[in-house]
C-alpha positions in Angstrom: -123.8 -73.9 188.8 -125.5 -77.1 188.4 -123.6 -80.0 188.9 -125.6 -82.8 187.5 -124.5 -86.9 188.0 -127.1 -88.7 186.0 -125.4 -91.3 183.3 -122.2 -88.9 184.4 -121.1 -86.0 185.3 -121.8 -82.8 184.0 -120.6 -79.2 184.1 -123.1 -76.9 182.8 -122.5 -73.2 183.1 -121.5 -70.0 181.1 -117.4 -70.2 181.1 -117.3 -74.0 182.2 -114.6 -74.5 179.5 -111.9 -73.4 181.9 -112.6 -76.7 183.8 -111.3 -78.6 181.5 -107.7 -79.2 183.2 -109.7 -80.0 186.1 -112.1 -82.9 184.5 -109.4 -84.3 181.9 -107.2 -84.8 185.8 -110.2 -86.4 187.2 -110.6 -89.1 184.5 -106.4 -89.4 184.3 -106.3 -87.8 180.9 -102.7 -87.1 180.8 -102.0 -86.2 177.1 -105.4 -86.1 174.9 -106.4 -86.0 171.5 -108.7 -83.1 170.4 -111.1 -84.2 167.7 -112.8 -81.5 166.2 -113.5 -80.1 162.7 -112.2 -76.9 160.7 -115.5 -75.1 161.5 -114.9 -75.2 165.0 -111.0 -74.2 164.5 -112.2 -71.0 162.1 -114.4 -70.2 164.5 -111.9 -69.9 167.0 -113.2 -72.2 169.7 -110.0 -74.5 169.2 -108.0 -71.9 170.2 -110.3 -71.2 173.3 -109.9 -75.0 174.3 -106.3 -74.6 174.0 -106.0 -71.6 176.1 -107.4 -73.5 179.0 -105.2 -76.3 178.7 -101.8 -74.3 179.1 -99.2 -76.8 179.8 -101.1 -79.9 179.1 -99.0 -82.2 176.2 -102.0 -82.9 173.6 -102.2 -83.4 169.6 -105.4 -82.1 167.2 -107.4 -83.9 164.7 -109.7 -81.4 163.2 -110.6 -83.7 159.9 -113.8 -84.9 161.5 -116.8 -84.2 158.6 -120.4 -83.2 158.7 -121.3 -86.7 158.9 -118.3 -88.8 160.9 -116.7 -91.7 158.5 -114.6 -94.9 159.2 -112.2 -93.1 157.3 -112.0 -90.0 159.6 -112.1 -92.0 162.4 -108.7 -94.1 161.2 -107.2 -91.2 160.4 -107.8 -89.7 164.0 -106.4 -93.0 165.2 -103.4 -92.6 163.6 -102.5 -89.1 165.1 -103.8 -90.7 168.6 -101.2 -93.5 168.5 -98.2 -91.4 166.9 -98.7 -88.8 169.8 -99.2 -91.6 172.3 -102.4 -90.2 173.6 -104.3 -91.7 176.5 -107.6 -89.9 176.4 -110.1 -87.9 174.0 -111.6 -84.7 174.3 -114.4 -84.0 171.8 -114.8 -80.4 170.9 -117.8 -79.8 168.5 -121.0 -80.8 167.5 -122.8 -84.5 167.1 -120.2 -85.2 164.3 -117.1 -84.4 166.7 -118.2 -86.1 169.5 -119.3 -89.6 167.7 -115.8 -89.2 165.6 -114.4 -89.4 169.1 -116.2 -92.1 170.2 -115.5 -94.3 166.9 -111.7 -93.3 167.9 -112.2 -94.3 171.4 -113.1 -97.8 170.1 -110.9 -98.4 167.1 -107.8 -97.4 169.2 -108.4 -100.0 171.8 -110.1 -102.8 169.9 -108.8 -105.0 166.9 -110.8 -105.1 163.5 -113.0 -102.9 161.3 -115.4 -100.7 163.2 -118.5 -102.5 162.2 -117.2 -105.5 164.0 -118.9 -103.1 167.0 -122.2 -102.1 165.3 -125.3 -102.3 167.2 -127.1 -104.1 164.2 -124.1 -106.3 164.0 -124.6 -107.7 167.5 -121.3 -105.6 168.1 -122.3 -103.8 171.5 -120.9 -106.4 173.9 -117.4 -106.5 172.0 -117.2 -102.6 173.3 -115.5 -103.1 176.8 -113.9 -101.2 179.4 -111.1 -100.8 177.4 -112.7 -98.1 175.1 -110.2 -94.7 175.7 -111.6 -92.0 177.9 -113.8 -89.6 176.6 -114.6 -85.5 177.9 -117.0 -83.8 175.5 -117.4 -80.2 175.0 -120.5 -79.6 172.8 -120.5 -76.5 170.9 -123.7 -76.7 169.4 -127.0 -77.6 171.0 -128.6 -80.7 169.3 -127.4 -84.0 169.4 -126.8 -84.5 173.0 -124.1 -87.3 172.3 -122.2 -85.4 175.5 -124.3 -87.4 177.7 -125.5 -90.5 175.3 -124.1 -94.2 174.8 -124.2 -94.0 171.3 -122.3 -92.9 168.1 -123.7 -92.7 164.4 -120.7 -93.6 162.1 -120.6 -94.3 158.4 -118.7 -97.1 158.0 -116.7 -97.9 154.8 -119.7 -100.1 153.4 -121.5 -96.9 153.1 -124.2 -97.8 155.9 -124.6 -95.3 158.7 -124.5 -97.6 161.6 -125.5 -96.8 165.1 -122.6 -98.0 168.1 -124.1 -98.2 171.5 -122.4 -99.0 175.2 -122.2 -97.4 178.5 -118.9 -97.8 178.3 -119.0 -94.9 175.6 -120.9 -92.3 177.6 -118.2 -89.4 177.9 -116.7 -89.6 181.4 -117.3 -85.7 181.7 -119.6 -83.3 179.8 -118.3 -79.5 180.0 -121.5 -77.6 178.8 -120.6 -74.4 178.1 -123.4 -72.0 177.1 -121.3 -69.7 175.5 -119.5 -71.8 173.1 -122.7 -71.5 171.2 -123.2 -67.6 170.8 -123.2 -66.5 167.5 -124.1 -69.7 165.9 -125.5 -69.2 162.2 -129.5 -69.0 162.7 -129.8 -72.0 159.9 -127.4 -74.0 162.5 -129.2 -73.1 165.2 -132.5 -74.2 163.8 -131.2 -77.5 162.4 -129.5 -78.6 165.8 -132.1 -77.0 167.8 -134.5 -79.1 165.6 -132.5 -82.0 166.3 -132.9 -81.7 170.4 -136.8 -81.0 169.9 -137.1 -84.4 168.0 -135.0 -86.3 170.5 -137.5 -85.2 173.3 -140.6 -85.7 171.3 -139.3 -89.0 170.0 -138.1 -90.9 173.0 -141.2 -89.5 174.7 -143.3 -91.7 172.4 -141.0 -94.8 172.5 -143.1 -97.3 174.4 -140.2 -98.7 176.6 -141.5 -98.2 180.6 -139.0 -95.6 181.6 -140.8 -92.8 183.5 -137.5 -91.0 184.3 -136.8 -90.5 180.6 -140.4 -89.3 180.3 -140.3 -86.5 182.7 -137.0 -85.6 181.2 -138.1 -85.6 177.8 -141.0 -83.6 178.4 -139.3 -81.0 180.3 -136.6 -80.6 177.2 -139.5 -80.3 175.0 -140.7 -77.4 177.6 -137.5 -75.5 177.3 -136.6 -76.0 173.6 -140.1 -75.2 171.9 -140.2 -72.0 174.3 -136.7 -70.8 173.2 -135.6 -72.2 169.8 -137.1 -69.2 167.9 -135.4 -66.8 170.2 -132.0 -68.7 169.9 -132.5 -68.5 166.4 -133.4 -65.1 166.1 -130.7 -63.7 168.3 -127.3 -65.4 168.2 -126.2 -63.6 171.7 -129.5 -64.2 173.3 -127.7 -65.9 176.6 -130.6 -67.4 178.2 -132.2 -68.8 174.7 -128.6 -70.6 174.0 -128.2 -71.9 177.9 -132.0 -73.3 177.4 -131.2 -74.6 173.9 -127.8 -77.0 175.3 -130.3 -78.0 178.6 -132.8 -79.3 175.7 -130.3 -81.1 173.7 -128.9 -82.8 177.1 -131.9 -83.5 178.1 -133.1 -85.3 174.7 -130.2 -87.3 175.0 -130.3 -88.6 179.0 -133.9 -89.4 177.5 -133.4 -91.3 174.6 -131.6 -94.3 176.3 -135.3 -95.3 176.4 -135.4 -95.5 172.5 -136.0 -93.3 169.3 -138.3 -94.6 166.7 -139.1 -93.6 162.8 -137.5 -90.3 162.6 -134.2 -91.6 163.4 -134.6 -94.6 161.0 -135.2 -92.8 158.1 -133.1 -89.8 158.9 -130.0 -92.4 159.3 -130.5 -94.5 156.2 -131.0 -91.1 154.2 -128.3 -89.3 155.8 -126.1 -92.5 154.9 -127.2 -92.2 151.2 -126.3 -88.3 151.0 -123.6 -87.7 153.8 -124.1 -84.2 153.0 -127.8 -83.8 154.4 -127.6 -82.5 158.1 -129.1 -84.9 160.4 -130.8 -82.2 162.4 -132.4 -80.8 159.5 -133.5 -84.5 158.2 -135.1 -84.7 161.6 -137.4 -81.8 161.4 -138.4 -82.9 158.0 -139.3 -86.4 158.9 -141.2 -85.3 162.5 -144.7 -84.2 161.5 -145.2 -87.3 159.2 -144.0 -89.7 162.2 -145.9 -87.9 164.7 -149.2 -88.4 162.5 -148.1 -92.3 161.9 -147.7 -92.9 165.7 -150.9 -91.3 166.5 -152.6 -94.4 166.4 -150.3 -96.5 168.2 -152.2 -97.9 171.4 -149.9 -97.2 174.0 -149.8 -93.5 172.5 -153.6 -93.2 173.0 -153.9 -95.0 175.8 -151.4 -92.8 177.8 -152.5 -89.7 176.3 -148.8 -88.9 175.0 -149.6 -86.4 172.1 -151.7 -84.3 174.7 -148.9 -84.5 177.6 -146.6 -83.2 174.7 -149.3 -80.8 173.3 -149.3 -79.1 177.4 -145.3 -79.6 177.6 -145.5 -76.7 174.4 -147.9 -74.8 175.8 -150.3 -75.4 173.1 -154.2 -76.7 173.3 -154.5 -80.3 174.4 -156.2 -81.3 171.0 -153.9 -79.5 169.1 -152.2 -80.7 165.6 -148.9 -81.5 166.6 -147.6 -82.2 163.5 -149.1 -79.0 161.9 -147.3 -77.3 164.7 -144.0 -78.9 164.3 -144.5 -78.2 160.3 -145.4 -74.4 161.1 -142.1 -74.1 163.5 -139.9 -75.6 160.8 -141.0 -72.8 158.3 -141.0 -70.1 160.9 -137.1 -71.1 161.6 -136.4 -71.1 157.5 -135.8 -74.9 157.5 -136.8 -77.1 154.5 -140.8 -77.6 154.0 -139.9 -80.8 152.5 -137.1 -83.7 151.0 -137.6 -82.5 147.4 -135.6 -79.2 149.0 -132.8 -81.4 149.7 -132.5 -82.7 146.4 -134.5 -86.1 147.4 -136.7 -88.0 144.8 -139.3 -90.8 144.9 -136.3 -92.9 143.2 -134.3 -92.5 146.1 -136.9 -93.8 148.6 -136.4 -97.6 148.1 -132.7 -97.6 149.3 -134.4 -95.0 152.0 -136.6 -97.5 153.0 -134.4 -100.7 153.2 -131.9 -98.5 155.4 -134.5 -97.5 157.8 -136.1 -101.1 157.9 -132.6 -101.9 159.2 -131.8 -99.2 161.7 -131.5 -100.1 165.3 -134.2 -97.4 166.0 -136.9 -98.9 163.9 -138.1 -101.8 166.4 -138.3 -98.7 169.2 -141.2 -97.2 167.5 -144.3 -97.3 169.2 -145.8 -98.7 166.0 -143.9 -101.2 164.1 -143.2 -99.8 160.5 -144.0 -101.6 157.4 -141.8 -100.8 154.0 -145.6 -99.0 152.6 -145.7 -97.3 156.4 -142.3 -95.6 155.3 -143.1 -95.3 151.6 -146.0 -93.0 152.7 -144.2 -91.3 155.5 -141.6 -90.5 152.8 -144.1 -89.0 150.2 -145.6 -87.1 153.0 -142.6 -85.5 153.6 -141.3 -84.8 150.4 
């Protein structure tokens, strides 16, 4: 077993779910609210988590939508308060974990959730009063279990980021067994989310060598195993490696992300039915091409270093390689397959320019740059 203490304590092994009572006791949670969704319940994973908590008083909120919303956060806060809970167990993919982080803020801080959004200047307003969170991911994609941020669609329709070191879960329980049998399309989409995190944070210009090293290693693991994991839902080694790639992408993206996420956050806010990982996969090739001209990318040979981690020739066309991988995984070839039209571009661009990831891209994109990326991704 690997016990990792980087930004938080991580328990990582097959069967790690059994450590849930130990971690609750360690962080002082005596009456947790389990935040999950209907799919996790239907898959029997909620029952497995409850079986690991014999005799522990708890409540359950399973109404998390595919993209968490402020309305869902309010509903969960009502359950939290009614049951007199003192902490949260987030069980699910990034949506459930981000929803739980929203609850951690809203249950302990006054005012509407947007008050605490990063682009509203809200990060300093998030204090140590946040409710403690233990995160148990059931997909390998967002890495939210080790991240300081959450993405929630607020009441005015914007998909906003919330960032504070107080939001980092007090414990992350990574049990690859919980991802066995995940459907191929969801495995592919969440896996490409992890790969996008590793690639985009490595391209970000901030100076953070540890994050760069973690991102490159995560990229190598994800690129080598995503096809195996998608092809065979019971491949334990591939599932473990994809869960590691997901975790590593999020450990690294404290360095910053970029235009991939600016675009996917914006479009995901306009149409919450669209899967975040799928959007990242579709946008990644165009953003790689745009970033290739950045001075820091060229000076530090960042594309060549990623190619090496991916097992490709140094001068490989990474945009084409990602596009081919998407096709091989059965993901959409472009935005048109998702129902996106050129008439949507103005709204997507406006959201991307306002997103918290916009300014951490290695090249500052203009509205016309975003329009070209959207056309290339269509």
